[in-house]
C-alpha positions in Angstrom: 0.0 0.0 0.0 2.8 2.4 -0.9 0.5 4.9 -2.6 -1.8 5.2 0.4 -1.5 8.5 2.3 -2.3 7.3 5.9 -4.9 9.1 8.0 -3.6 9.6 11.6 -5.2 10.2 15.0 -4.2 13.8 14.6 -6.0 14.0 11.2 -9.1 12.6 12.8 -9.0 15.2 15.6 -8.8 18.0 13.1 -12.0 17.0 11.4 -13.9 16.1 14.5 -16.0 18.7 16.3 -15.6 17.8 19.9 -18.5 18.6 22.2 -18.9 18.0 25.9 -21.3 15.1 26.7 -21.0 13.6 23.2 -18.8 10.9 21.7 -18.2 11.2 17.9 -17.0 8.6 15.4 -13.8 10.6 15.1 -13.0 9.9 18.7 -13.4 6.1 18.3 -12.4 5.2 14.7 -9.1 3.4 14.4 -6.1 4.5 12.4 -2.8 2.7 11.6 -0.3 3.7 14.4 2.7 5.6 13.2 5.6 3.2 12.4 3.3 0.1 12.1 3.0 -1.9 8.9 -0.4 -1.2 7.4 -1.1 -4.7 6.2 0.0 -6.3 9.5 -2.0 -3.9 11.6 -5.1 -4.5 9.4 -5.0 -8.2 10.1 -4.7 -7.8 13.8 -7.0 -4.8 14.6 -10.6 -5.4 15.8 -12.3 -3.2 13.3 -14.5 -5.0 10.7 -14.5 -2.2 8.0 -11.6 -0.5 6.3 -12.4 3.0 5.0 -10.4 4.8 2.3 -10.8 7.5 -0.3 -9.9 7.9 -4.0 -9.8 11.7 -4.6 -9.7 11.6 -8.4 -11.9 12.5 -11.4 -9.5 11.3 -14.1 -11.9 8.6 -15.2 -14.7 11.1 -15.4 -12.6 13.4 -17.6 -11.8 10.4 -19.8 -15.5 9.8 -20.2 -16.2 13.4 -21.3 -17.8 14.2 -17.9 -17.7 17.2 -15.6 -14.7 16.9 -13.1 -15.3 17.4 -9.4 -15.7 13.8 -8.0 -12.2 14.1 -6.4 -13.8 16.4 -3.7 -16.1 13.7 -2.2 -13.5 12.1 0.1 -12.7 15.2 2.1 -16.4 16.0 2.5 -17.2 12.5 3.5 -14.5 12.0 6.1 -15.5 15.3 7.8 -19.1 14.1 8.0 -18.3 10.5 9.1 -16.0 11.8 11.9 -18.9 13.7 13.4 -21.5 11.0 13.4 -22.6 10.1 17.0 -20.9 7.0 18.4 -23.8 5.2 20.2 -25.6 1.9 20.6 -27.0 2.1 17.1 -23.6 2.3 15.4 -20.1 2.5 16.8 -17.1 4.3 15.2 -14.8 1.6 16.6 -16.0 -0.8 13.9 -14.1 1.3 11.3 -10.4 1.7 10.6 -9.7 4.8 8.5 -6.8 3.9 6.2 -6.6 7.3 4.4 -6.6 8.2 0.7 -4.8 7.0 -2.4 -2.2 9.3 -3.6 -3.4 10.1 -7.1 -2.0 13.7 -7.2 0.4 12.9 -10.1 -2.4 11.5 -12.2 -4.7 14.4 -11.4 -2.0 16.9 -12.3 -1.2 15.2 -15.6 -4.9 15.0 -16.5 -5.6 18.7 -15.7 -4.8 20.1 -19.1 -5.7 17.2 -21.3 -8.6 17.7 -23.8 -11.0 14.8 -24.3 -11.7 16.0 -27.8 -8.0 15.4 -28.8 -7.4 11.7 -29.6 -3.9 11.6 -28.2 -5.1 13.3 -25.0 -8.0 10.8 -24.7 -5.5 7.9 -24.9 -3.4 9.6 -22.2 -6.4 10.0 -19.9 -7.1 6.3 -20.3 -3.5 5.4 -19.5 -3.8 7.5 -16.3 -7.0 5.6 -15.4 -5.1 2.4 -15.8 -2.4 3.6 -13.4 -5.1 4.4 -10.8 -6.7 1.0 -11.4 -3.5 -0.7 -10.3 -3.4 1.1 -7.0 -7.1 0.5 -6.3 -6.7 -3.3 -7.1 -3.7 -3.5 -4.8 -5.4 -1.7 -1.9 -8.7 -3.5 -2.1 -7.1 -7.0 -2.4 -4.9 -6.3 0.7 -8.0 -5.3 2.7 -9.9 -8.4 1.5 -6.9 -10.7 2.3 -6.8 -9.2 5.8 -10.4 -10.3 6.5 -11.8 -6.7 6.5 -14.6 -5.3 4.4 -13.6 -2.3 2.2 -15.7 0.9 2.2 -14.5 3.0 -0.7 -15.4 6.6 -1.1 -15.0 9.1 -3.9 -13.7 9.3 -7.4 -15.4 8.3 -10.6 -17.2 5.0 -11.3 -14.0 3.9 -13.2 -12.9 2.6 -9.8 -15.6 -0.2 -9.9 -13.0 -2.1 -12.0 -10.3 -1.9 -9.3 -12.8 -2.8 -6.6 -14.1 -5.9 -8.5 -10.7 -7.1 -9.6 -9.1 -6.4 -6.1 -11.9 -8.3 -4.4 -11.7 -11.2 -6.8 -7.9 -11.5 -6.4 -8.3 -11.2 -2.6 -10.8 -14.1 -2.5 -9.2 -16.1 -5.3 -12.3 -16.2 -7.5 -14.6 -14.0 -9.6 -17.3 -12.0 -7.8 -20.8 -10.6 -8.6 -21.9 -7.0 -8.4 -25.0 -4.9 -7.9 -24.9 -1.4 -9.2 -27.4 1.3 -8.2 -27.0 3.6 -11.2 -28.7 5.6 -13.9 -26.2 4.2 -16.4 -24.9 0.7 -17.1 -21.2 1.6 -17.2 -20.9 -1.4 -19.5 -19.8 0.5 -22.6 -17.3 -0.8 -25.2 -13.6 -1.5 -24.4 -12.3 1.7 -25.9 -9.7 2.5 -23.3 -10.5 2.9 -19.6 -12.9 5.5 -18.3 -15.8 5.9 -15.9 -18.3 4.3 -18.3 -16.7 0.9 -18.8 -15.4 -0.3 -15.4 -17.9 -3.2 -15.3 -17.4 -4.3 -19.0 -13.6 -4.5 -18.5 -14.0 -6.5 -15.3 -16.4 -8.8 -17.1 -14.2 -9.2 -20.1 -11.2 -10.0 -18.0 -13.1 -12.7 -15.9 -13.2 -10.9 -12.6 -16.9 -10.1 -12.7 -19.2 -13.2 -12.9 -22.7 -11.8 -12.6 -23.8 -8.2 -12.7 -27.2 -6.5 -12.0 -27.8 -2.9 -12.8 -30.6 -1.4 -10.6 -32.7 1.5 -11.9 -31.2 2.1 -15.3 -32.5 5.2 -17.0 -34.0 4.3 -20.4 -33.3 7.7 -21.9 -29.6 7.4 -21.2 -28.8 3.8 -22.3 -27.7 3.3 -25.9 -29.2 0.7 -28.2 -25.7 -0.8 -28.5 -25.5 -1.4 -24.8 -29.0 -2.8 -24.7 -28.2 -5.2 -27.5 -25.1 -6.4 -25.7 -27.0 -6.9 -22.4 -29.7 -8.9 -24.2 -27.1 -11.3 -25.5 -25.6 -12.0 -22.1 -28.7 -11.7 -19.9 -27.9 -14.9 -18.1 -24.9 -13.1 -16.5 -25.7 -9.4 -16.9 -29.2 -8.1 -16.4 -31.1 -5.0 -15.2 -34.3 -3.2 -14.4 -35.1 0.4 -15.2 -36.1 3.3 -13.1 -38.9 4.1 -15.5 -40.6 0.7 -15.2 -40.4 0.9 -11.4 -41.2 4.5 -10.5 -42.8 6.0 -13.6 -44.9 3.3 -15.3 -45.3 1.3 -12.1 -44.9 -2.0 -14.0 -42.6 -3.4 -11.2 -42.5 -3.0 -7.5 -39.4 -1.8 -5.7 -39.3 -4.4 -3.0 -39.9 -7.3 -5.5 -37.1 -5.9 -7.6 -34.7 -5.9 -4.6 -35.5 -9.5 -4.0 -35.1 -10.4 -7.7 -31.7 -8.7 -7.9 -30.6 -10.4 -4.7 -31.5 -13.8 -6.0 -29.4 -13.1 -9.1 -26.2 -12.1 -7.3 -26.3 -13.5 -3.7 -24.9 -17.0 -4.5 -21.4 -15.5 -4.7 -19.5 -12.7 -2.9 -20.7 -9.5 -4.4 -19.8 -5.8 -4.4 -22.3 -3.0 -3.8 -21.7 -0.1 -6.1 -23.5 3.2 -5.5 -23.4 6.0 -8.2 -24.8 9.2 -6.6 -25.8 10.5 -10.0 -28.9 8.3 -9.7 -30.3 10.6 -7.0 -32.0 13.9 -8.1 -30.2 17.2 -7.4 -27.0 15.5 -6.1 -24.0 17.4 -7.6 -22.2 14.9 -9.9 -20.7 14.7 -13.3 -24.0 13.5 -14.8 -26.5 15.2 -12.5 -30.1 14.2 -12.8 -33.5 15.8 -12.0 -35.3 12.5 -11.9 -34.4 9.4 -9.9 -34.9 7.4 -6.7 -35.1 9.2 -3.4 -32.4 9.3 -0.7 -34.6 7.1 1.5 -34.9 4.5 -1.3 -31.1 4.5 -1.8 -30.6 4.0 2.0 -33.1 1.1 2.0 -31.2 -0.4 -1.0 -27.8 -0.2 0.8 -29.3 -1.7 4.0 -31.0 -4.5 2.0 -27.9 -5.6 0.1 -25.5 -5.0 3.0 -27.4 -7.4 5.2 -26.4 -10.5 3.3 -23.2 -12.4 4.3 -21.9 -12.4 0.8 -21.7 -8.6 0.6 -18.0 -8.0 0.1 -17.6 -4.3 -0.2 -19.3 -0.9 -0.5 -18.3 1.7 -3.0 -19.9 5.2 -3.1 -18.8 7.3 -6.1 -19.4 10.2 -8.5 -20.6 12.7 -5.8 -19.0 16.0 -6.5 -19.4 18.5 -3.6 -17.2 21.0 -5.6 -20.0 21.2 -8.2 -22.7 21.9 -5.6 -24.0 25.0 -3.9 -21.2 26.6 -2.0 -23.2 27.0 1.2 -24.5 23.4 1.2 -21.6 21.4 -0.4 -21.2 19.5 2.9 -24.5 17.7 2.2 -23.0 15.1 -0.1 -20.5 14.1 2.6 -23.5 13.9 5.0 -25.3 11.6 2.6 -22.3 9.4 2.2 -22.1 9.2 6.1 -25.7 7.9 6.2 -24.9 5.3 3.5 -21.8 4.1 5.4 -23.7 3.7 8.7 -26.7 2.0 7.0 -24.3 -0.5 5.5 -22.6 -1.2 8.9 -26.0 -1.4 10.7 -27.3 -3.9 8.2 -24.6 -6.3 9.1 -25.0 -6.2 12.9 -26.1 -9.9 13.0 -23.5 -11.2 10.6 -20.5 -12.8 12.4 
């Protein structure tokens, strides 16, 4: 984990608002002690969940999206640190590892133009560099027996999460993706729109369910591909559940669970599926925050849930006075995931 910038007890103290008579997550979450080997400490510490951030938007830029997703980690850790440590959820269940050092890739991507072919290739190569670090970090966490909770960056990081988990477990995994988009586009060089198709093509992703696909933003080509492999990759649409009312939300949760739960699976959350959440592909129509929280709780409660990834939120693109709210939403999702697993040994 050479590219991981560790988060220290002092760092936690800086983002925790201490108040008399209260105990916050920031006072109870663990960090790797200075001088300790990260991998060794991970294996021995009592925390069940390993939290880290990926402050990048290179994959979004490579997909012709609006940059800003790099800012989610900083917003999220400030909010998570200030959640109340109580009988409903305890901060001591989490070890905060820190964030991946993607500063070089971000700097190199800054002046690249998606419309220039050579620049687009360079962006994809930068995404591949980030992929390697995500794969390594996630696989180390999985091998240590912890459950990764990954925050921030573009949805390109689904590839590293899936591959890292598969390598850590020694077998392909399944995935459930709460998303307006399939992210199963053609293998044209790595970006935020093809993390799942690359993982599938390379044999790390066994079965994949896309929950709440938006019909207006899914190409005929992608739909044709999905039709051919529907025994392994399938979906429902937001429109048939919430607009036309042809399907019921709870029945669809059960159907999706039946499809993926036989193997270890990753839970992927793209915040661009929620209306008015600042992201590279912001929407005005989508599931509610409460429905998303119920989704995370439902899928987190199964023993085969292997990791949680929350991506594409971009506080930098939100209203200046309220850009902390994305971090607060991420905090809710993290604790919903942890609470869902209270009965899992």
